[in-house]
N, C-alpha and C positions, 0 to 999 in steps of 0.2 A: 680360670686364672688369666689375668691380663699380661700377656708377655711383654717384658720390658718395664712393667710399672712396678714401683715399690711395694713389697709386700711384708706382712708381719707374721711371723711364726714363733712359737714357744717350744723350747726344749727342757724336758724334765731331767734333772741332773742332782749331783749332790751340791750342797751349799758351797762348799771349797772351790769346786769346778766352776760353778756360776761366777763367783767373784773373780777367779782366774781368767775366765773368758772376758769379763768386762773390763778388767785391768790391762788386759794384753798379755799377762804372764803365760796364759795357756792358748793354745791353738785348737780349733775343732778337729777331731778326729773321726774318720769314717768308721761306721758300724758295719761288721761284716760277720753276721751270725746267721745261724739256720732259721731263726725266727724273723728275720729281716725280710719281710714279704715283698718289698719293692726293691730288693737288691742292696748292694753295698752303697752306703752314703751316711751323711749326718742328718739324722731324723728330726723333723719338726712337726708340731701340731699346728695346723693352720688355724691362726685367729682363735685359739682355744687354750688360754692359760689354765683354766679349771681342770681340763682333761690332762694337760701335761703334768700338772702337780699330783693328779690321781695316779698316773703312771708311776712317777717318782716315789710316791708314798708305797705304792704296792710293790715296787722293787726293794724298798728298804725294809718293809715288814715281812716280806716273804724271800729272803735271799736265796733259799735253796731252789727256788723256781728259776733263778738265773735269767730274769727278765731283761737284764742288761749285762754286757761282757764286763763292764767295770762296775763294781758294786757301789750302793748308795747309802751312806750312813745318816746323813741329814737331808731329807727331800727339799728340793727348791726347784725354781723355775727361772730360765734366763729368756729374755726376749731377744729376738733376732730381726733385723731388717734386712731384706734381701731383694734382688731383681734378677729374674731369670729370662733369657732370651729364647732359649730352646728347651722345652719342657716336654717330657712323654706323659701326657696328661690322660690317665685311665678314666677319667670322669667325661671324657668326650668319646664320640663315635670314632674319630681318626686314632686316637690312642688305642682304643680297644681293637680296632682293625689292625693296627701295627702289632700289638700283642698276639692276635689271633693268628696272623699270618707267621710270625716269628715261631709261634708254638707248633704250627704244622711242620715247619722247616725243622725245628728242633727235634721233633719226634722222628721225622724221616731220617735225620742224621744219626739219631741213636739206634734206630732199627737197622740200617745199613751197617753200622759199626758193631753191632751186637752189644752195645752198652746198655746198662740199666738205666731207665728214666726215672728220675726223682720224683717223689710224691708229696702232696700236701696232706698231713696227718695231724691228729689232735695230739695234745701232750699227754693224755692218758685216755683210755677207752670211754669214760664217762663224759668227757667233754664233747659238747656239740660244736664247738667252733675248731676249725683247722689252724692252729696257731703256728704249727711248724710248716713253713710254706717253702718247702724244698723244691718243688715245680716251679712256682711263681718265681723264686729268686733265680733259678737256672735260666729260665726264659728272658728275664730282664738282662742278665749278665751276658746271655746270648746275643740279645739285641745290641748291647754296648760293643761287644767284641766284634760282632759283624759289621757293624758301621765303621769301627776303628780300621777294619781291614780294608774296607771299601774306600773310605774318605781320608784315612791317615790321622783321624783324631776322634775323640769321643763326642759325638754329636750332640746328645742330650745332656744338658747340664743338670737335669733333675728329673726324678719320676714323682707323680702326684697320683694319689689314689683315696678313694672313700672306703673305709672299712666299717662293715656293719658288725656291731659287737654288743654283748650284753643282752639282758631280758628285753622282750617287747614291751613297750610303754603301755600301749592299749591293744586288745585283742584285734589281730589282724590289720593293725594300722600300718605296719611296716617300718615303724620307728622304733629304734632300740636304744637303750639307755646310755650305753658306752660307745655308740657310733662316733667316728671322727674322721677328719681328712689329714692324711700324712703326706709329708713331702721328703724324699730321700735326696738330699742335696749332694751332688757328686762334685761340682765345681765350686770350690770355695771362694773363688774371685767374685761369685754373685754376692757374697756377703758384704754389706755396707756398714753394718755396726751391730753392737749390742746394747741392750738396755735393761734396767731393772723394772720389773712390774711396779705399779703405782703404790701397792701396798707393802713393798719390801725395802730394806735398807742394806747397805754393804756392811760386812762384819767389820769390827775393830781389829787392829793387829792381833791382840790377845785372843780374841774370839775366833780369828782365822786360824791361829796356831792350834787352838783346841778343835776346831772343826778338821783340820788336817790330820791330827792325830786320830781322830775317831775314824776317819776315811782310811787311813792306813791300817788300822785294826780290822776294819771290815774287808780290806783286800787280802790281808793275811788269812782271815777265816775263810774267805771265799776260795783262796788257792788251796788251802788244807782240805776243803770239803770236796773240790774237783779232783784233787789226787786221790782221795778215798774212792770216789765213784770210779775212776779210771782203774784203780787197782782191783776193784770188785770184779 
């Protein structure tokens, strides 16, 4: 990542959210869930529109997996133009060293206090991937809070990481089908604008009303299913 240069990312979301962000009627909201492996922030897929759409489609087709805190009824992608000055980049040696040092400090702090250290675990025992990144999230949040205490402000505007995911494309190649680079944007002042992908069009007013109704229905179903799980 070139710090200070304009970058392009894609965010998988509901089509009503997409149009709301582009029109300015909606503002981006930080995600803060147990599967947000880079910590809290607004998540973007770096220069990968196809992967962002695949994520939105998976969230819409499998709502009980709760891949997103806010459900998706009509999968879509919104483009984001942003510029980051201070990024914790986990694809670099400097970023990984920052994380490693913070992890050791984090562990020592928990040992002294007797607190239980969070873990990275799979969603279910059959999964080979550790999608619930409790430890990673905790270390990133520890980095941000530590710097806030030392410097008086959140120094890193974003966290960037490469995530290996999916089956291997060729035996022992090391390339996996669903691998991607994600950015958790913490400072929304880095956002310079939104855009529609070239193959998309804004909804008409009537279409937007219909899409919003579908999204509201998905939200109600999501809330009911969560209440049932919490009650069990």
